[in-house]
C-alpha positions as a printed NumPy array, in Angstrom:
array([[  7.786, -19.17 , -26.706],
       [  6.738, -15.522, -26.404],
       [  3.259, -15.258, -24.902],
       [  1.244, -12.052, -24.96 ],
       [ -2.006, -13.831, -23.936],
       [ -5.276, -12.549, -25.256],
       [ -7.668, -15.476, -25.337],
       [ -5.057, -18.212, -25.586],
       [ -6.362, -20.231, -22.597],
       [ -9.986, -19.976, -23.578],
       [-10.655, -23.533, -22.378],
       [-10.2  , -22.439, -18.77 ],
       [-12.423, -20.277, -16.554],
       [-10.904, -16.782, -16.66 ],
       [-11.313, -15.235, -13.198],
       [ -9.411, -11.979, -13.647],
       [ -7.254, -10.387, -16.313],
       [ -4.595,  -8.118, -14.837],
       [ -2.084,  -5.838, -16.481],
       [  0.466,  -8.593, -16.954],
       [ -0.999, -11.724, -15.296],
       [ -4.141, -13.708, -16.03 ],
       [ -5.907, -15.645, -13.294],
       [ -8.047, -18.724, -13.86 ],
       [-10.442, -20.19 , -11.297],
       [-10.942, -23.758, -10.157],
       [-13.031, -25.173,  -7.336],
       [-10.579, -24.504,  -4.52 ],
       [ -7.588, -22.873,  -6.212],
       [ -6.496, -20.271,  -8.737],
       [ -4.017, -20.506, -11.58 ],
       [ -1.835, -17.426, -12.101],
       [ -0.279, -17.204, -15.558],
       [  2.431, -14.605, -16.098],
       [  2.354, -13.294, -19.661],
       [  5.173, -11.47 , -21.417],
       [  3.158,  -8.252, -21.293],
       [  4.765,  -5.265, -19.641],
       [  3.181,  -2.122, -18.249],
       [  4.506,   1.305, -17.387],
       [  2.663,   4.205, -15.774],
       [ -0.226,   1.71 , -15.386],
       [ -0.593,   1.263, -19.157],
       [  0.015,  -2.061, -20.926],
       [  2.493,  -1.84 , -23.776],
       [  1.653,  -3.454, -27.13 ],
       [  4.964,  -5.332, -27.389],
       [  5.841,  -8.354, -25.212],
       [  9.193,  -8.854, -23.466],
       [ 10.323, -12.381, -24.497],
       [ 10.115, -14.91 , -21.621],
       [  9.427, -12.183, -19.075],
       [  6.611, -14.261, -17.58 ],
       [  8.974, -17.159, -16.9  ],
       [ 11.543, -14.919, -15.246],
       [  8.987, -13.219, -12.984],
       [  7.424, -16.535, -11.986],
       [ 10.831, -17.904, -11.059],
       [ 11.652, -14.856,  -8.946],
       [  8.261, -14.825,  -7.17 ],
       [  8.477, -18.542,  -6.426],
       [ 11.905, -17.986,  -4.925],
       [ 10.739, -15.147,  -2.678],
       [  7.568, -16.933,  -1.572],
       [  9.813, -19.692,  -0.233],
       [ 12.255, -17.237,   1.369],
       [  9.65 , -15.097,   3.167],
       [  7.154, -17.689,   4.429],
       [  8.587, -17.304,   7.958],
       [  7.326, -13.697,   7.975],
       [  3.829, -14.348,   6.605],
       [  2.249, -17.345,   4.849],
       [  1.588, -16.952,   1.117],
       [ -0.708, -18.34 ,  -1.532],
       [  1.796, -20.55 ,  -3.394],
       [  0.84 , -24.225,  -3.813],
       [  2.881, -25.549,  -6.738],
       [  4.441, -24.602, -10.054],
       [  4.556, -28.205, -11.286],
       [  2.042, -28.38 , -14.147],
       [  1.564, -32.113, -13.576],
       [  0.011, -31.229, -10.205],
       [ -2.47 , -28.742, -11.705],
       [ -6.133, -29.584, -12.362],
       [ -6.465, -31.903, -15.343],
       [ -8.051, -29.174, -17.495],
       [ -4.654, -27.449, -17.565],
       [ -2.741, -30.331, -19.124],
       [ -3.761, -29.335, -22.664],
       [ -1.8  , -26.113, -22.074],
       [  1.204, -27.736, -20.428],
       [  3.734, -26.379, -22.914],
       [  2.464, -22.84 , -22.409],
       [  2.074, -23.02 , -18.607],
       [  5.39 , -24.679, -17.845],
       [  7.665, -22.169, -16.143],
       [  5.31 , -19.179, -16.262],
       [  2.485, -20.216, -13.978],
       [  1.697, -21.207, -10.418],
       [ -1.279, -22.818,  -8.706],
       [ -2.252, -20.831,  -5.618],
       [ -4.771, -20.762,  -2.802],
       [ -8.057, -19.056,  -3.581],
       [ -8.592, -15.939,  -1.515],
       [-10.135, -12.457,  -1.614],
       [ -7.537,  -9.797,  -2.573],
       [ -7.434,  -6.68 ,  -0.402],
       [ -8.128,  -3.509,  -2.406],
       [ -4.88 ,  -1.759,  -1.493],
       [ -1.302,  -2.02 ,  -2.733],
       [  1.197,  -2.15 ,   0.134],
       [  4.14 ,  -0.081,  -1.03 ],
       [  7.303,   0.307,   1.038],
       [  9.982,   2.852,   0.144],
       [ 13.514,   2.976,   1.443],
       [ 14.588,   5.693,  -0.984],
       [ 13.019,   8.733,  -2.636],
       [ 12.211,   7.843,  -6.251],
       [  9.436,   7.778,  -8.832],
       [  6.1  ,   9.215,  -7.772],
       [  7.496,   9.584,  -4.257],
       [ 10.119,  12.031,  -5.511],
       [  7.445,  14.07 ,  -7.291],
       [  5.371,  14.26 ,  -4.095],
       [  8.425,  15.152,  -2.013],
       [  9.334,  18.039,  -4.319],
       [  5.878,  19.523,  -3.843],
       [  5.403,  19.081,  -0.096],
       [  8.41 ,  17.308,   1.495],
       [  5.922,  14.513,   2.184],
       [  5.144,  11.117,   0.626],
       [  1.624,   9.809,   1.223],
       [  1.255,  12.26 ,   4.097],
       [  4.513,  11.263,   5.798],
       [  6.731,  14.261,   6.585],
       [ 10.329,  13.698,   5.509],
       [ 13.57 ,  15.598,   6.228],
       [ 14.256,  18.699,   4.175],
       [ 16.989,  18.791,   1.565],
       [ 16.7  ,  15.235,   0.248],
       [ 17.93 ,  14.634,  -3.286],
       [ 16.289,  12.328,  -5.784],
       [ 17.254,   8.734,  -4.872],
       [ 18.249,   9.732,  -1.315],
       [ 18.045,   6.99 ,   1.284],
       [ 15.337,   7.581,   3.89 ],
       [ 16.168,   7.399,   7.604],
       [ 13.784,   4.432,   7.88 ],
       [ 11.624,   2.612,   5.308],
       [  8.141,   4.141,   5.02 ],
       [  4.791,   2.569,   4.196],
       [  3.088,   4.418,   1.339],
       [ -0.069,   2.57 ,   0.241],
       [ -1.918,   2.998,  -3.012],
       [ -5.339,   2.114,  -4.371],
       [ -5.391,  -0.655,  -6.981],
       [ -6.674,   0.062, -10.464],
       [ -7.432,  -2.604, -13.057],
       [ -7.473,   0.166, -15.619],
       [ -6.024,   3.654, -15.389],
       [ -3.617,   4.941, -12.776],
       [ -3.144,   3.773,  -9.202],
       [ -3.466,   6.512,  -6.587],
       [ -1.085,   7.047,  -3.692],
       [ -3.014,   7.378,  -0.416],
       [ -2.103,   8.042,   3.198],
       [ -2.33 ,   5.586,   6.073],
       [ -5.609,   7.031,   7.333],
       [ -7.232,   6.383,   3.969],
       [ -5.849,   2.836,   3.921],
       [ -7.234,   2.325,   7.427],
       [-10.679,   3.493,   6.339],
       [-10.612,   0.965,   3.5  ],
       [ -9.169,  -2.005,   5.388],
       [ -9.964,  -1.281,   9.011],
       [ -7.355,   0.112,  11.373],
       [ -6.194,  -3.209,  12.846],
       [ -5.65 ,  -4.839,   9.437],
       [ -3.93 ,  -1.746,   8.066],
       [ -1.62 ,  -1.589,  11.088],
       [ -0.756,  -5.261,  10.912],
       [ -0.026,  -5.236,   7.2  ],
       [  1.984,  -2.032,   7.411],
       [  4.263,  -3.816,   9.886],
       [  4.391,  -6.981,   7.792],
       [  5.144,  -5.02 ,   4.61 ],
       [  8.022,  -3.164,   6.246],
       [  9.389,  -6.435,   7.658],
       [  9.23 ,  -8.032,   4.198],
       [ 10.968,  -5.02 ,   2.698],
       [ 13.743,  -5.075,   5.304],
       [ 14.276,  -8.81 ,   4.807],
       [ 14.482,  -8.408,   1.036],
       [ 16.689,  -5.333,   1.276],
       [ 19.188,  -7.098,   3.541],
       [ 19.259, -10.203,   1.346],
       [ 19.79 ,  -8.135,  -1.819],
       [ 22.388,  -5.901,  -0.19 ],
       [ 24.537,  -8.978,   0.308],
       [ 24.296,  -9.485,  -3.453],
       [ 25.287,  -5.933,  -4.317],
       [ 21.747,  -4.734,  -5.026],
       [ 19.723,  -1.972,  -3.376],
       [ 15.991,  -2.532,  -2.954],
       [ 14.809,   1.053,  -3.396],
       [ 11.09 ,   0.304,  -3.079],
       [  8.614,  -2.474,  -3.645],
       [  4.932,  -3.28 ,  -3.422],
       [  3.105,  -6.233,  -1.917],
       [ -0.449,  -7.495,  -2.16 ],
       [ -2.373,  -9.515,   0.39 ],
       [ -5.543, -11.535,   0.402],
       [ -7.957, -13.078,   2.89 ],
       [ -8.574, -16.824,   3.007],
       [-12.097, -18.17 ,   3.704],
       [-11.068, -18.776,   7.338],
       [-10.08 , -15.112,   7.72 ],
       [ -6.306, -15.576,   7.633],
       [ -4.377, -12.966,   5.64 ],
       [ -1.648, -14.162,   3.274],
       [  0.838, -12.688,   0.797],
       [ -0.394, -13.019,  -2.811],
       [  0.268, -11.965,  -6.404],
       [  4.05 , -11.502,  -6.871],
       [  6.893, -10.644,  -4.521],
       [ 10.076,  -8.594,  -4.922],
       [ 10.225,  -8.851,  -8.704],
       [ 11.59 ,  -6.308, -11.223],
       [  7.946,  -5.524, -12.085],
       [  7.003,  -4.641,  -8.506],
       [ 10.299,  -3.223,  -7.249],
       [ 13.192,  -0.915,  -8.011],
       [ 16.585,  -2.627,  -7.882],
       [ 19.778,  -0.522,  -8.083],
       [ 23.43 ,  -1.542,  -8.318],
       [ 24.84 ,  -0.923,  -4.843],
       [ 28.462,  -0.177,  -5.757],
       [ 27.507,   2.758,  -8.004],
       [ 24.777,   4.218,  -5.801],
       [ 24.863,   7.961,  -5.25 ],
       [ 21.896,  10.233,  -4.37 ],
       [ 21.074,  12.846,  -6.968],
       [ 22.487,  10.783,  -9.844],
       [ 20.803,   8.342, -12.225],
       [ 21.036,   4.822, -10.796],
       [ 22.121,   1.626, -12.548],
       [ 18.873,  -0.326, -12.295],
       [ 17.705,  -3.901, -12.843],
       [ 13.993,  -3.387, -13.322],
       [ 11.701,  -1.808, -15.902],
       [ 13.047,   1.686, -15.228],
       [ 14.707,   1.52 , -18.64 ],
       [ 11.225,   1.452, -20.144],
       [  9.972,   4.327, -17.994],
       [ 13.052,   6.37 , -18.867],
       [ 12.577,   5.811, -22.584],
       [  8.878,   6.685, -22.398],
       [  9.746,   9.938, -20.648],
       [ 11.761,  10.962, -23.733],
       [  8.668,  10.691, -25.926],
       [  5.695,  13.033, -26.099],
       [  3.363,  10.307, -24.793],
       [  0.706,  11.59 , -22.376],
       [  0.718,   8.334, -20.305],
       [ -2.722,   7.317, -21.535],
       [ -3.447,   4.4  , -23.903],
       [ -2.284,   3.664, -26.497],
       [  1.407,   3.63 , -25.618],
       [  4.031,   4.275, -28.302],
       [  5.714,   1.227, -29.894],
       [  8.774,   0.036, -27.944],
       [ 11.958,  -0.091, -30.095],
       [ 13.769,  -3.435, -30.269],
       [ 16.84 ,  -2.098, -28.482],
       [ 14.696,  -1.078, -25.491],
       [ 13.025,  -4.498, -25.41 ],
       [ 16.454,  -6.17 , -25.457],
       [ 17.714,  -3.87 , -22.706],
       [ 14.697,  -4.625, -20.464],
       [ 15.172,  -8.368, -20.952],
       [ 18.88 ,  -8.082, -20.156],
       [ 18.09 ,  -6.197, -16.942],
       [ 15.571,  -8.845, -15.846],
       [ 17.986, -11.686, -16.535],
       [ 20.769, -10.045, -14.572],
       [ 18.381,  -9.353, -11.709],
       [ 17.43 , -13.006, -11.371],
       [ 21.053, -14.086, -11.611],
       [ 21.989, -11.752,  -8.787],
       [ 18.959, -12.68 ,  -6.664],
       [ 19.416, -16.43 ,  -6.883],
       [ 23.218, -16.662,  -6.751]])
C-alpha cells in the first residue's frame, strides 16, 4: 500500500504535518505516521516512494532501541493494537509505518553532526574553509574525512529551506547549557552509529538528530534516528575523497535534481520511474545492511 497522505487520517486530531511525517495528538501521547513522501532541498516531491514510510519506521525503531543507553527517546510502541482505540479503524494503514511516542515540546534546532565534508558543508567549505563557523584544515577535497566529527546545527523550517547556523546562534536559541549538552550527545550518537555501521561496511558521513523536552523538563531524542532520510550512508570499501560515493540514501534524488534546471523552489519536477526505483533499492539495501 503506497501512502502519500493528504487527509487520509481525518478521523484523528492532526497535531503537525511535516515534510514526510504526520503527527496526531492524543491526551498523553503522539502518533507519528511515516508517509511515502520524499523531500529534497527542503521541498516535498509530488511522487511517493513505495513503502518508504515502512522502511524508515523500521530503521528508526531499531536505532531508538540501540541508542537508549546514550539518551532516552520518545518511542513507546509500534504495535497498533496498543494504540488509542481511535486508531484501530486505520490499522491496515498504520501497521508498519507508525509509532506511538511520548508527547513533548520539540526544540527548534536540528542537531547535525558531520564526519565528512559533503552537501551544504562542502559548499560552505569552498567559500571560507569553515562549516557553521568551525575552521577546518586547508586542502580538503569533497567527501574528505574530518579529523573529528563536528556539530553543525541548523534552524528547522516547516516550509522553505533550513539554515545552517553556528554554535553561538544555537546557544542563543536553546540556552548555552542545553546547547552544550546536546552538542555532546549528538556527537556521541554519531560516533556510536558510525562505529556500528563501519562494522557493516557503511560510512556514516553525516546525520541529524532532533530532541524534545518532556513536561518534567527531561530532554529526549525524538523524530527519527540514523535513517536514509536524515543521514548520508556511503559504501566503505569504495570510499575515496574527491570521487562520487556509492550511497544508500536519497542522494540519488538530489543528484538527479541537480541535472535539471529546477531552482529548488516548489513545485519540484516529476521524478522518473527509474529514479524512484533506484531510491527504493538504496533504502532497502540500507536497512538490510543496518539490521544484519
